[in-house]
C-alpha positions as CSV (number, residue, x, y, z in Angstrom):
1,X,3.3,-10.6,-8.5
2,X,0.0,-11.9,-9.9
3,X,-3.4,-11.2,-8.3
4,X,-3.3,-14.6,-6.6
5,X,0.0,-13.7,-4.8
6,X,2.2,-15.8,-7.0
7,X,5.1,-14.6,-9.1
8,X,4.4,-13.9,-12.7
9,X,6.7,-15.8,-15.0
10,X,5.7,-14.2,-18.3
11,X,8.4,-11.5,-18.0
12,X,5.7,-8.9,-18.7
13,X,4.8,-5.7,-16.9
14,X,3.2,-6.5,-13.6
15,X,2.3,-3.0,-12.6
16,X,-1.4,-3.6,-13.2
17,X,-1.3,-6.6,-10.8
18,X,0.5,-4.6,-8.2
19,X,-2.1,-1.8,-8.5
20,X,-4.9,-4.3,-8.0
21,X,-3.1,-5.7,-5.0
22,X,-2.7,-2.2,-3.5
23,X,-6.3,-1.4,-4.1
24,X,-7.3,-4.6,-2.3
25,X,-5.0,-3.9,0.6
26,X,-6.5,-0.4,1.0
27,X,-10.0,-1.8,0.7
28,X,-9.5,-4.4,3.4
29,X,-7.4,-2.4,5.8
30,X,-7.8,1.3,5.3
31,X,-11.1,2.4,3.9
32,X,-13.1,1.4,7.0
33,X,-11.6,4.4,8.9
34,X,-10.1,6.4,6.0
35,X,-12.8,6.9,3.4
36,X,-10.4,9.2,1.6
37,X,-8.6,6.0,0.5
38,X,-11.4,4.9,-1.8
39,X,-9.8,6.2,-4.9
40,X,-6.2,6.6,-6.3
41,X,-6.6,10.3,-6.6
42,X,-7.7,10.6,-3.0
43,X,-4.7,8.6,-1.8
44,X,-2.3,10.8,-3.7
45,X,-4.1,14.0,-2.8
46,X,-3.8,13.0,0.9
47,X,-0.1,13.8,0.8
48,X,0.6,10.5,2.7
49,X,2.4,9.0,-0.3
50,X,5.5,10.5,-1.9
51,X,5.6,8.8,-5.3
52,X,9.1,7.4,-5.9
53,X,10.1,7.6,-2.2
54,X,8.5,5.1,0.3
55,X,10.9,6.2,3.1
56,X,9.5,9.8,2.9
57,X,5.9,8.6,2.7
58,X,3.9,8.9,5.9
59,X,1.7,6.0,4.8
60,X,4.7,3.6,4.5
61,X,6.2,4.9,7.7
62,X,3.0,4.2,9.7
63,X,2.4,0.7,8.4
64,X,6.0,-0.2,9.3
65,X,5.7,1.0,12.9
66,X,5.4,-1.6,15.7
67,X,1.8,-2.5,16.2
68,X,1.9,-1.2,19.8
69,X,2.9,2.3,18.6
70,X,-0.1,4.7,18.8
71,X,0.7,6.0,15.3
72,X,0.8,2.5,13.8
73,X,-1.7,1.7,11.0
74,X,-4.0,0.0,10.5
75,X,-5.3,0.8,13.9
76,X,-7.6,-1.7,15.6
77,X,-6.7,-4.3,13.0
78,X,-3.8,-6.8,12.7
79,X,-0.6,-5.4,11.2
80,X,-0.2,-5.8,7.5
81,X,1.7,-8.9,6.4
82,X,5.3,-8.4,5.4
83,X,4.2,-9.3,1.8
84,X,1.6,-6.5,1.8
85,X,4.1,-4.0,3.3
86,X,6.7,-4.9,0.6
87,X,4.0,-4.5,-2.1
88,X,3.1,-1.0,-0.9
89,X,6.8,-0.1,-0.6
90,X,7.4,-1.3,-4.2
91,X,4.3,0.5,-5.5
92,X,5.4,3.8,-3.9
93,X,9.1,3.4,-5.0
94,X,8.0,2.7,-8.5
95,X,6.0,5.9,-8.7
96,X,2.7,5.0,-7.0
97,X,1.0,4.6,-10.4
98,X,-2.7,3.9,-10.6
């Protein structure tokens, strides 16, 4: 996935694009309430992400809850798009690299 949301067709490593996308998702949807999500180190230190295992990651579980669930995130904002949820899932499952 390229920064503009399109698929990269160069066959190269897209991890830097995914990381930029993740950073943007957190900036737009998380940092307003969770200032601890301002840096990669803070996100990992929070314990909400289990690198390599989205299903065991509290962050992933909360963003996939129905919006009317009181534990759903982001709270007081629209739910993340399916595309953003899939990006976060991929990022976590691939090791949650910076």
